[in-house]
C-alpha positions in Angstrom: -32.0 -19.5 14.1 -28.8 -21.6 15.1 -26.8 -21.8 11.6 -28.2 -18.8 10.1 -25.2 -16.5 11.1 -22.4 -18.8 10.4 -21.3 -19.6 6.8 -21.1 -23.2 6.0 -19.0 -22.6 3.0 -17.6 -20.3 1.0 -19.9 -17.8 -0.1 -20.2 -14.0 -1.9 -22.3 -11.9 -0.3 -23.3 -8.1 -1.2 -23.6 -5.7 1.8 -26.1 -3.1 1.5 -24.0 -0.8 -0.4 -23.8 -3.4 -3.3 -20.0 -4.2 -2.4 -19.2 -7.9 -2.7 -18.0 -9.6 0.5 -16.4 -13.1 -0.2 -15.8 -15.3 2.4 -13.0 -18.1 2.2 -13.0 -21.9 3.8 -10.7 -20.7 6.3 -13.5 -18.3 7.7 -16.0 -21.0 8.1 -17.9 -20.8 12.1 -17.2 -17.2 12.4 -20.6 -15.2 12.8 -21.5 -13.3 9.7 -21.4 -9.9 11.2 -17.9 -9.9 12.7 -16.7 -10.9 9.0 -18.6 -8.4 7.2 -17.4 -5.5 9.9 -13.8 -6.9 9.7 -13.7 -7.2 6.2 -15.3 -3.5 6.1 -12.6 -2.4 8.4 -9.8 -3.5 6.5 -11.4 -1.8 3.5 -11.6 1.5 5.1 -7.8 1.2 6.1 -7.1 0.1 2.4 -8.6 3.3 1.2 -7.2 5.4 3.7 -3.6 4.2 2.8 -4.3 4.3 -0.4 -5.3 8.5 -0.1 -2.1 9.0 1.6 -0.4 6.9 -1.5 -2.6 9.7 -3.4 -1.6 12.9 -1.5 2.0 12.2 -1.9 1.9 11.1 -5.5 -0.3 13.5 -6.6 2.5 16.6 -5.7 5.2 14.9 -7.4 3.3 13.8 -10.7 1.5 17.4 -11.1 4.8 19.3 -9.9 8.2 19.7 -11.3 10.2 20.4 -8.0 10.4 16.8 -7.1 10.8 15.2 -10.5 12.7 18.0 -12.5 14.1 20.4 -10.2 15.9 18.5 -7.9 13.7 17.5 -5.1 14.3 13.8 -5.4 18.0 14.2 -5.7 17.8 16.5 -2.4 16.2 13.7 -0.5 18.7 10.8 -1.8 21.4 13.1 -0.4 20.2 14.1 2.9 19.6 10.4 3.1 23.3 9.6 2.5 24.2 12.4 4.7 22.3 10.9 7.8 19.4 7.9 7.7 20.7 5.3 5.4 21.9 1.8 6.3 25.6 1.4 5.3 24.7 -1.1 2.8 22.6 1.3 0.9 24.7 4.2 0.7 26.7 2.6 -2.1 23.5 1.8 -4.0 22.1 5.3 -3.3 25.2 6.8 -4.5 26.2 4.7 -7.5 22.8 3.8 -9.0 20.1 5.9 -8.0 21.5 9.3 -7.9 23.1 8.3 -11.3 19.3 7.8 -12.4 18.0 10.3 -10.4 15.0 11.8 -13.0 14.1 8.3 -14.4 13.8 6.9 -10.8 11.8 10.3 -9.3 9.6 10.1 -12.2 9.5 6.1 -11.4 8.8 6.9 -7.6 6.1 9.6 -8.6 4.0 7.8 -10.8 4.4 4.3 -8.5 3.2 6.1 -5.6 0.1 7.9 -7.5 -0.8 4.4 -9.6 -0.4 2.4 -5.5 -2.8 5.3 -4.2 -5.5 4.8 -7.0 -4.9 0.8 -6.9 -6.1 0.9 -3.3 -8.8 3.6 -3.5 -10.4 2.2 -6.3 -10.1 -1.5 -5.1 -8.1 -2.8 -8.4 -4.9 -4.6 -8.7 -4.8 -4.1 -4.8 -2.5 -7.5 -4.3 -0.1 -6.2 -6.9 0.0 -2.4 -5.5 0.4 -3.7 -2.2 3.7 -6.1 -2.9 5.0 -2.9 -4.9 4.1 -0.9 -1.9 5.9 -3.3 0.8 9.0 -3.3 -1.8 9.0 0.5 -2.0 8.5 0.6 1.9 11.3 -1.6 2.5 13.4 0.6 0.3 12.4 3.7 1.9 13.0 2.1 5.3 16.5 1.1 4.8 17.5 4.3 2.9 16.2 6.5 5.6 15.5 5.0 9.2 18.8 3.7 10.2 19.3 5.0 14.1 23.0 4.5 14.0 26.1 2.2 14.9 25.8 0.7 18.3 22.0 1.3 18.8 19.5 -1.1 21.0 17.7 -3.3 19.2 14.5 -1.5 20.2 15.8 1.5 18.4 16.0 0.1 14.9 12.2 -0.7 15.0 11.5 2.6 16.5 13.5 4.5 13.8 11.7 2.6 11.1 8.2 3.4 12.3 7.6 6.0 9.6 7.7 3.1 7.0 7.4 -0.6 8.7 3.5 0.8 9.7 3.1 1.3 6.0 4.5 -1.9 5.3 2.9 -3.7 7.6 -0.6 -2.4 6.5 0.2 -3.3 2.6 1.3 -7.1 3.4 -1.8 -7.0 5.3 -3.5 -5.9 2.0 -1.5 -8.3 -0.4 -2.1 -11.6 1.8 -6.0 -10.6 2.1 -8.7 -10.2 -0.1 -9.5 -6.8 0.9 -9.7 -6.0 -2.8 -12.8 -7.7 -2.8 -14.5 -5.0 -0.9 -15.7 -1.7 -1.8 -14.4 -1.8 -5.0 -15.6 -0.5 -8.5 -15.4 -3.7 -10.4 -19.2 -4.1 -10.2 -19.4 -0.9 -11.5 -17.1 -1.5 -14.2 -18.7 -4.7 -15.3 -22.2 -3.2 -15.3 -20.5 -0.4 -17.6 -18.9 -3.2 -19.9 -22.4 -4.8 -20.3 -23.9 -1.9 -21.4 -21.5 -1.1 -23.9 -21.6 -4.5 -25.3 
């Protein structure tokens, strides 16, 4: 019984749902049950964040208000009027607004792609890195607390985007894409087709 609940080397385990739970050498000596629970909890968070991105990307992709009818430009103008960090205002005015329709489509399809990747467990690291960059761009475009604000107010004003950026950063640095993924199912489909 002594060492049976501990990993002595990197292994690949399967949970009852058939999802792979890959254990790295850094986690040796930690009870398997807590690793499985932590990996699953992080995967549930990954899927929940993915669903949020799907919800926000879906209405932008399948409707025209955001991409073609000026919705994106309206948001950018609001950011410029009240919310953008001073160094972002020239970028928003000069580059983003002048390429508004193209960037609106990039935002819409980017959100949808990030959501799909996180929910399906495919290309999670790449999607998470893109998501962190996107969240930082949104943070600096819309969460400026104003000149003379106390340091804590910068953190408070950034909660809209910093929490998601932190989640996405954790996904990018972990093996969260190995748990609850459609990859095993895709491999079975490829084997059947071959």
